[in-house]
N, C-alpha and C positions, 0 to 999 in steps of 0.2 A: 592349324590343327590337323589338316589333311596330311601334311608331311609327318607329323608326330604319329598319326595312326598308321601310315605306311611303314614308317621306321619300326614301330612296335611289331607289326606283322612280320617284317623281315627278321627281326631279332628272335621272335618266337620260332619262326621257321628254321632259323640257324641254330637254335638251342641256346642262344645268348639271353641273358636276363633282360626283361623290359624295364623301363624307367619306373614302372609302378611297383617293382620289387623293393625289398628292404634296401635302403641306401648303402652302397658299398663304401668301404674305405679306399682311399686313393693315395698311392705313394708315387711321387714324381721324382725320378733320379736324373740329374742333369749334369752332363760333362761339358767342358769348355775346350773348344778347338779339336774335337775328335772326328777325324775323317771316317766316312762310312766303311772304308776298307781296313779296319783295325780290329776285327773280331775273328778269332780263329775259326769258330764254327761257321762263319759266313764266307770263308774262303781264303783268308790270309793266314797261312800256316807258319809264317815267320814269328807270329806273336802268340804269347800265352795269355788267354783270357778265360780261365775255367768257369768263372761265375757268370760272366756275360754269355758264355756258351750254354750254361744251364738255363738262363733266361730264354735264349733262342730256342732251346729244345722244349721248354715248358710252354712257350707262347708263340705268338705270330710275329714275324718280322715284315715290316714294310721296307722293301729293298730300295725304293726310290723316294726318299724323304729329303726335302730341300729347305734351305733358308732362302727367303725371297731377296735378300740383299741388304744394303746399308746406305744411309746418308752420311756415314762417318767412317773414318779409318778404324775406329773401334767398332768393328762389325758386331761384337757382342752386345753393345748398347742397343743397336737397332733390333737385333734378334730378340732380346729380352723385353724391349718395349712392345714389340708386336705380340710376343707371347702373353704378356700380362694385360695388355689392352684389348687384344683380339682384332686389332686393325691391321690392314695391309700396310706395306712399308711407308708410302708417302703420307698416308693418313696417320700412321703412328708417329711419323716425323712431326706432323702438325701439332700433336699433343705432347711431344717429348718433354718440353719445358713446363708443362702443366700437369705432370703425372700426379702430383699431390692433389690436384683438383679432381682428377679421375678417381683417385682413391677416396676422397671425401664424398664424392657423388655416388660411390658404390659401384663404379664401372670396372674396377680392378678385379683380376681373377680371384684373388683370395677373398675379396669382399663379397663376391657372389657366393663363394663356398661358405663363408660365415653365415650369410642370410639363409642358406639352405640347411643350416643346422650343424655344420661341421666345426670341429675344433681344429684349428689350423696351426701348423708348425713350419718353421723355416730355419735353415742354417746354410752358411756358405756364401757363394758369390751372388750378389744382387745386381748392382750396376744399373739400377733404374732410379729415376728422379722421383722417388716416393720413399716414405719412411717405412722400412720393413718392420720396425717394431710396432707400428700402428697397423700395418697391413695384415699381420699375423697375430694370433693369440699368444704364441710363444716364438721368440726368435733369439738366436745366440750366434755370436761370432759372425756378424754380417761383414763379408769381405768386399774389398774394392775390386776393380777390374782385373788386377793381376798382382801377384806377389812382387816385391821390389826386385828389379834387375840391378846388377852392378856393372861398371864399365868392363870388367873382365869377361862378362857374359856376351859381349858383342864381337863381331868380326872374328869368329873362331869356328873351328881350329884352323890355324894357318898351315900347319904341317904336322905330321906324326911326331909326337914327343915334344911339341911346342905349345901346349895348351895350359894356360895358367888357371883355368876355371875347372871346377869339379862339380858334378851334379849331386855328390853325396857329402860334400863338406859344409857343415853348418855355418862356417865363417862367411859364406856368400849369402846368408840370410834367405830371402825368397820364401819358399815353402817351409823352411826351417825356422823362420822368425817366430819367436814366442816359445820355442823349445820343443814343440810337437808338430810334426809334418801336418800341413793343413788338411790333407786327405784323411788322415787319421782323426783329426778333430771332427770332420763331418761324420765319420762313422761313429765316433764317441757320442756326439749329440744325437744322432739318429737312434742309437740304442737306448739312450735316456728317454727320448720322445716316445718310442714304441713301448717302453716299460710303463710310462705314464698313461699312454692311450689304452693299453690293454685293460685297465681297471675302470675305464669310463664308458658310459652308455652311449654317448653321441659318436657318430662316425668321425674318422680323422682324415685330414688332408695334409700331406707332408710334401714340402718343396725342399729337396735335398740337393744342393747345388755345389758340385766340386769346382775348384779352380783348375784342377788337372784336366787334360795334359798341357795347358797353356805354359808358355815359357815363363820363368826359367824352369826347364824340364828336369826337376830334381826328384830323386828317389834314393832310398838306402842302397848301399853299394851292392848288396846281394841281388838286387833287381837289375842293375846295370850289368852285372856279371852274367846274367842269363842271356845276354846278347853280345857275344864277342864280335868284334868288327868284321872278322872274316865270314861270319854267318849272315851279315846284313847285305841284302841285294841292292844294287843301285836301281832306282826306278827306271822302267823301260822308257818313260817319257822325260828322263833327265835332260836338261839343257844347261849349258854354262851361263848363258844370258838369254832372257826372254826378249825378243826383238821389239815389243811394244810396251815394255815395262814402264817407261817414263810417261808417255801420253795416256796410258790407262790408269795412272795414279798409284803404281806399285813399284816405283823406282828406287834409286839408291838412297833417297832421303827418308823413305818410309821406315818407321821404327822396326817393324817385323822383318823387313828385308835386310836390315843391318846386322842381323844375328850371325850371318855367315859371310865370308869374304866374297868379293866380286873379282873376277868371274867365279862362279860356283865350281868347286872341285869335287870329284868323286869322294875323296876322303872327308871333306867337311860335311857333305850331305849324309854320308854313312854314319858319322858321329851324331849328327842331329837326329837321324832316324833311330839310332841305338837308344838315345836318351828319351825319345818320344815313346818308343815301345816300352821302355823300362817304367816310365811314370804311369803309362796306361795299365801295365800289369800290376803295379802297386795299387792303383785306384781300384782295379778289379778285385783285389783282395779285400779292400774296404767295402766294396759293394757286396761281397760275400758275407761280411759281417752284418750288413743291413738286412740281407735276405734271411739270415739266421734269426735276427731280431724280430722280423715279421712273423716267422714261424712260431717264435716263442710267445707271441701275443695270444695264440689260439684263435686268431681271427683271419688267418691267411686265406681260408676258403671264401671269404667275402671281401677280399682285397684285390684291387687292380694295381698293377705295377707298370709304370711307363718309364722306359729309359730312352734318352736321346741326347743330343748335343746341340749347342747353339749354332754351330757351323763346323765345317771341316778345316783342313789345313794342307798346304802344299808340301812342306818339308822336302824341298828339292825337286819336286815335279815341275816341269816346264820352266826350270830355272828360277822358281819362286820359292820363298820360305813361308809366306804368310797366307792369309785368307782373303786378301783384298783383290780377288779375281773371280771370274764366273765359270771356271772349270769345275767339273764334278768333284775333284778332290777337295775343293774349298767350299762348295755350296751344298754338297750332299752329305747326309749324316746317317748314323745308325738310328733305327727306331724300332724298339721292341715293346710288345704289349703282352702282359700276362694278366689273366683275370678269369673269373668264373666262366667256365665253358668256352673260353677262348681256345681255339685249336692249337695244340702243341706241334712244334716243328714245321709250321706252315709258313710259306713266303707269299707275300702279296706284292706284285710288281706294279700295281696301280700307283701313279704319281700322287704325292701329297706334300704338304708343307709341314714342317715340324710343329709349327704353331697351332696346327689342328688339334693338338692334345688339349688345349684349353677348352674349346667348345665340346670336345668329347667328354671331358670330365664334368662339364656343366650338365650335359644330357644325362650322364650317370647319376648326378646329384638331383635330377628332377627339375633343373632350372630351365625354363624356356629360353631359347637363344635370344639374347638382347639384340636390339636393332643395330647397335654399333659394332657388333662382332661380325667380322667379314670372313674369317676362317670357318671351317666346317667340321662337324662331328664325324668321326671315323667309324662310328658304330654301324652305319649302313654298309660301309666297305668291308668291315670285319664280317658282316653277315652275308657277304657275297655280292654286294652291289658294286657299281662302277665308281671311280673317282669323280668328284665334282670338277676336277681340273683336267682338261684335255691337253693343255699346254702349260708349261712351267715358265714363269716370268722371273727374270733376274736383273738386278740393278746394283751399281756401285757408284756413288757420288753422281756427278754429271759426266762421268768419263767412260762408263761401260753399261751396256744393256745386252740382254740375251733372251732368247726364246728356245725352249726345248720341247720336242715332241718325243714319242716313243722311238723315233728313228733318227731325227736330226737335231742339232743344236746350231743356232746362228748367234754369233757374238758380234756386237757393234762397238767400235772404238771411235767415237765422233771426233776427238782431237787428232787422232792419227788418220782419220778418213779411211778407215779399214773395216771390212767385214770379214769374219772368219766363219767357215762352215764345216761341220763335222758330221759324219754318219756314225752316230754313237752306237748303233747296233753292230756294225762291222769294225768300228774303231773306238771301243769304250775308253781308251786312254787319251783320246782326242789328240792324236799325233799327226793326222793327215788332213791338212786344210784344203777343202774342196772349193773354196770361194772363186778361184780363177778357172775352174773347170767349166768349159762352155756347156757341157751336157747337164750341168747342175743349175743353170741360170733360172729356169722356171721354178725349181725348188727354192732357190735363194730368194727369188722375188716374192713367192707366196709367203714364206716365213717372215720376210721383212714387212709385208702388209699386215700379217697377223700380229707381229710385234707392235706395230703402230696401233692396232686395235686394242691390244692389251694395255698399252700406255694410257689410253683413254679410260679403260676400266680401273686402272691403278692410280688415276689422278696424277700421272707422270707428265710433267710439262716440258721435258727435254725434247728439242726438235732434232729429229734424225733425218729430215728430208734430204739433206745434202748427200746422204749415203744411199739414197734409193737406187736400187738396180734399174737398169734400162729396160729390162724385159717385163712386160705386163704379166701378172700371175695368170696361169691357165689351169694348174692342177686343181682338182676338186670342184671345178665349175660345172 
């Protein structure tokens, strides 16, 4: 109760609504595989995202939002299970196969919203082991993890003029399967849902989940044409091969990594980035339709909009294509918040996890945080408070671990018996490994010790002791 009182005081002081106010509507817009650095207004001027730009201007951006990791090569499964259960990664893993029990017991995100009096809607990618049709009052076109790929979509392009696959040809199915691009289906259902909700008295909660920009990265030809190859820059941290790809679990047999040829070539990476930008711009137009539909309800002034993604994607950075790594391009995501009295054009650099959106919405709905929910409401941070996370934890299978502070990131590869250290303030693209620098031994040792402490908090059983640096931590003592 004391925390609730303190939070309410912070919200009032910041001009934000308290949980005692009329329950707001909540619209959650979720992308799949969208890296944090893919919004024009936030610094990437190669890409066109006019509607996400509007959201960034209207609301507040959390610039350092992360996915915690995954127990599976399908990182989206772990991300979405954490999101809907509220549990940290290894505790979410423990209930992954009993998601239907979580739902039946009322511990699922949408079940909490229902009990708070919300009419709940869902469309698009689900990828949780729970019945979306039972989780939500209204659900349509519940999609699998990804649209189908075809053999022609892998190991491409080999050279200019030798690509048999096209992002705009419906014969390759994928997003075109069913006759209407899946992003357009999400926008269509969203407009229908909002038309229904505008005439109802109860508040609405909408979970609108795009499969875009996951591969196969398909969009109409006019969107691909916006990005001629000569305008696509090769990432500064491009590598032809990542030296630890195999022992870290992101090698040549991983599905995501098979999309482009080995070794990576500048041409292949530019083509994949061209298609990545095109499908994001197409999705952005669908988001614009959703925003227009929210305005048409007449309830926009009492509606919170959250936009984020389940994780990022490498698309050629560090010699990687997928998200099965702990570099920022793959664990860091966009996170935009628009709501009553939320400051427009503001950026918050405090670190958060994307799954914090779940307890944030519960607090807005007047739901006391359940005991099993480990993520945290962002309302105190929006009101000017500090993040509850001083360090960001990362994990992938039993093959990678990381810890990130505001200045450093330490990555551990236990099978390779390797530590990598980056000064992310000076080197945000994580290109200069400082692990062998003798002057950084104390920093490395302290981060390693802190990572082991985070493992205890996260219920992480992986033994990293064989990687322990020889230097005893001295900083901060």
